[in-house]
Steps between C-alpha positions, in 0.01 A plus 500: 500500500518770233817540300752770579385702198142512627622604845710779345200628305289496818767685697526757220125556506505549878786751469302689235192510724721635781618776267143598413409501872791736563348738242163518677374808681605861498180632350273762649128471561458873432593595141585857608774385741842394369663212685881498450518142637393385154853573373714345774799279425322176588241550226716642221831318558468189716173356364602508130835339587320221689264446205794481256670243725179296497485515120865389480431203730202398284712521184769283663231252603370481144835486320694273740561153364422233761791281609470120529126499441326308230329720246127449489 
């Protein structure tokens, strides 16, 4: 069973991947046509917030000192 720190890092990576998935799409196949969906709130507000949360979880997973575990 992995330690809690490793689980936190894994959860943070999954949250970051979710943020990048939220950023996908919005482009146009025709370069002469402007697609305003590229600048919706999900892509420019929600996705970066989700990615920052993932980074924070990874930092906590790295910096957290394990409790009652023998150091290896």
